[in-house]
C-alpha positions as CSV (number, residue, x, y, z in Angstrom):
1,M,-37.2,7.5,10.2
2,K,-34.3,5.2,9.3
3,P,-33.4,3.1,12.3
4,S,-29.7,3.2,11.2
5,L,-29.7,7.0,11.8
6,V,-31.1,6.6,15.3
7,R,-27.9,4.7,16.2
8,L,-25.6,7.4,15.0
9,V,-26.6,10.1,17.5
10,R,-27.5,9.6,21.2
11,P,-29.2,12.2,23.2
12,R,-27.0,14.3,25.4
13,R,-28.5,14.8,28.9
14,P,-25.7,15.0,31.5
15,E,-28.2,16.0,34.2
16,R,-29.6,12.4,34.4
17,V,-28.9,8.9,33.3
18,T,-30.8,8.1,30.1
19,D,-32.1,4.8,28.9
20,P,-31.1,3.8,25.4
21,L,-33.5,5.0,22.7
22,L,-36.1,2.6,21.6
23,P,-36.5,1.9,17.9
24,P,-39.3,4.0,16.3
25,L,-41.7,1.1,15.7
26,Q,-41.2,-0.4,19.2
27,L,-41.7,3.0,20.8
28,Y,-44.9,3.6,18.8
29,K,-46.3,0.2,19.8
30,N,-45.4,0.7,23.5
31,I,-47.1,4.1,23.5
32,L,-50.3,2.7,22.0
33,R,-50.2,-0.2,24.6
34,A,-49.7,2.3,27.4
35,H,-52.7,4.3,26.2
36,A,-54.8,1.2,26.2
37,T,-53.9,0.3,29.8
38,K,-53.3,3.7,31.5
39,L,-55.5,6.3,29.9
40,P,-59.2,6.8,30.5
41,V,-61.4,5.6,27.7
42,E,-62.4,9.1,26.7
43,L,-58.8,10.3,26.3
44,R,-57.5,7.2,24.7
45,S,-58.8,7.9,21.2
46,L,-57.6,11.4,21.3
47,G,-54.1,10.2,22.4
48,D,-54.0,7.5,19.8
49,Q,-55.0,9.8,17.0
50,Y,-52.3,12.3,18.0
51,V,-49.5,9.7,18.3
52,K,-50.4,8.2,14.9
53,A,-50.4,11.6,13.2
54,E,-47.1,12.6,14.7
55,F,-45.3,9.4,13.9
56,K,-46.7,9.5,10.4
57,A,-45.7,13.1,9.9
58,H,-42.1,12.3,11.0
59,K,-41.8,9.0,9.1
60,N,-39.5,10.3,6.4
61,I,-37.2,12.5,8.5
62,D,-33.5,11.9,7.7
63,N,-31.9,14.5,10.0
64,P,-30.3,12.5,12.9
65,L,-30.7,15.3,15.4
66,H,-34.4,15.6,14.6
67,I,-34.9,11.9,14.9
68,V,-33.2,11.7,18.2
69,G,-35.1,14.7,19.6
70,F,-38.4,13.2,18.4
71,L,-37.7,9.8,19.8
72,T,-36.4,11.2,23.1
73,Q,-39.4,13.3,23.7
74,W,-41.8,10.4,22.9
75,Q,-39.8,8.1,25.2
76,D,-40.1,10.6,28.0
77,Y,-43.9,10.8,27.3
78,L,-44.1,7.0,27.5
79,K,-42.4,7.1,30.9
80,S,-44.8,9.7,32.2
81,I,-47.8,7.7,31.0
82,D,-46.4,4.5,32.5
83,G,-45.5,6.2,35.8
84,G,-48.8,8.0,36.1
85,S,-47.1,11.4,36.3
86,W,-49.1,12.7,33.4
87,L,-52.1,13.2,35.7
88,N,-50.3,16.0,37.5
89,G,-48.2,17.2,34.6
90,K,-47.6,20.9,34.2
91,L,-45.3,22.8,31.8
92,S,-42.7,25.0,33.2
93,K,-42.2,28.5,31.8
94,Q,-38.8,27.3,30.4
95,E,-40.5,24.5,28.5
96,L,-43.2,26.8,27.2
97,D,-40.5,29.4,26.1
98,K,-38.7,26.7,24.1
99,M,-41.8,25.9,22.0
100,S,-42.4,27.4,18.6
101,P,-45.6,29.4,18.0
102,E,-46.9,26.4,16.0
103,Q,-46.3,24.1,19.0
104,V,-48.0,26.5,21.4
105,G,-51.0,26.6,19.0
106,Q,-51.1,22.8,18.9
107,L,-50.9,22.7,22.7
108,Y,-53.8,25.2,22.9
109,E,-55.9,23.1,20.5
110,L,-55.2,20.0,22.5
111,M,-56.2,21.8,25.7
112,Q,-59.5,22.9,24.1
113,E,-60.2,19.3,22.9
114,T,-59.6,17.7,26.3
115,Q,-61.8,20.3,28.0
116,R,-64.5,19.6,25.4
117,I,-64.3,15.9,26.2
118,G,-64.4,16.6,29.9
119,R,-67.6,18.7,29.5
120,E,-69.2,15.9,27.5
121,N,-68.6,13.4,30.2
């Protein structure tokens, strides 16, 4: 992701006031720090692996809309981790309907992995 492209497009969310988008590297580091301090040990490695894989997969994206969407979603995730709201997080039907079949599959695999970790502990 080219930082210059991030500055070109800002997320449009009229329903709430948004914070400015963090640059990709700063956001990445903040997420890993939040995992270290806010997540249980057994979930930290799973979260770290997922974040690293997603940022690596999106490293060479040049489409400004994709970059802004990616960074916006991860910044929202960081806020939920920092605020502790991830503990009671649930997806609404509208959020689930917006997901592609691949995203639903990834979410299902993530659910299975977290359940497996829970059974082991």
